[in-house]
N, C-alpha and C positions, 0 to 999 in steps of 0.2 A: 503494499499500499504506499503510495507516494504521499509524503507530507512536506509542505512548504513551511519553513520556519523563518520568520521575519525578525529583524532587530534594527535598531539604530534611530527610531523616531524619537520625538521629544519636542521641547520648546526652544526656539531661537528667536533673536531679534531680527528685524528686517535687515537685509544685506548679509546675514550670517550663512552658514553652511551646515549641512547635515549629510551623512552618508548612510543609506539603507542597504541592508544585506538580506538576501533570501536564499537560504540553503534547501535544496531538494533532498530529502532524506528517504530512506527505504527503498532506494533504486540505484542501479548502476547505469541506467540508461542515459544517453546524451540526447537532449531534447533539441529539436530544430530551433524553437523560438522560446525565449524567456522574456517576460514583459512585466511592466509595472502600470497599474491603474490608480486612480484616486477617486474618492467620492466625498461630497459634502451633503449635509442633510437636505432632503427635498430635490436632489439632483441625481442624474443618472451617473453611473460609474464611467469614467472617461479614460481612454488610453493616454498615458503619459510618455511612455518609451518602450521600445521593443528592440531586441537584438537577436540575430541569427547565429547559427554555428559558424557561418562564414563572416561574422562580424559586421554584417549590414545592420545599420541602425535607423530607426526612425523616431521621431519626436512630435509631440503635440507642439503647435506653433507657439504657445504661450511659454514654453520652457526652452526653446531652442537657444543655444548660446549660453544657457545657465546650467542646465542638467546634462549629465553624461552617464550613459548606461554602459555597463561592462559585464564580463562573465569570466568565471574561472571553470574551465571545463573539467579539470581534475577534481576540483572541490564541489562540482556541480552547483555553483553558487553565482547568483547574479547580484549586481551592485548598482545602485542609483546615487551617484554623487550630485548633490544639489547645492549650487552656489547662488549667491546673491539672492536669497530667498525673499519673497514678498508676502504680505499678509493674504493675498489671494491664492497662495500656494497651501494655505491651511486646509487640511483634509485627512482623511483616513486613507493611507496608501496600502495598496495590495499588491503582492506579486502574483504572477500568473503564469502558468505553462499550459498552452492549448495543444491538445493531441487530437488524433482522429477519434479515439475512443471517448474521451472526456476532457474537461477543462479543470485544471487543478488551481486552487486558490490558497493563498496564505490567510492567516487569521486577521491581518490588518494591523497597521501601526499608525498611531496618530502623530501628525506633524502639525504644530502650531507655530505660526509666525506672528509675532506681536511685540510691541513695545511696552 
């Protein structure tokens, strides 16, 4: 059973940085895509960033130039480096691994950006 374990959320002032991690446990599989989503109350979950095994990356327009997604294939872990954070980045962040059979989700980690 694949389990995604997230870490790294918290509170930061505007302009600050945080790094989120997501480890895929219970599997030795290498997944083609690893991604991060975020959600705020009353809104749909939105894709923040994704990365393939070939290191192709895509980002939500609002985070381009500020966020960087990366992955460690050996550790089966994805990372989301978030710089120059803004109050509008405040959300619960979820890591995701989509597969043909099902989509795996982490438990979510709160990121709060405020002064």
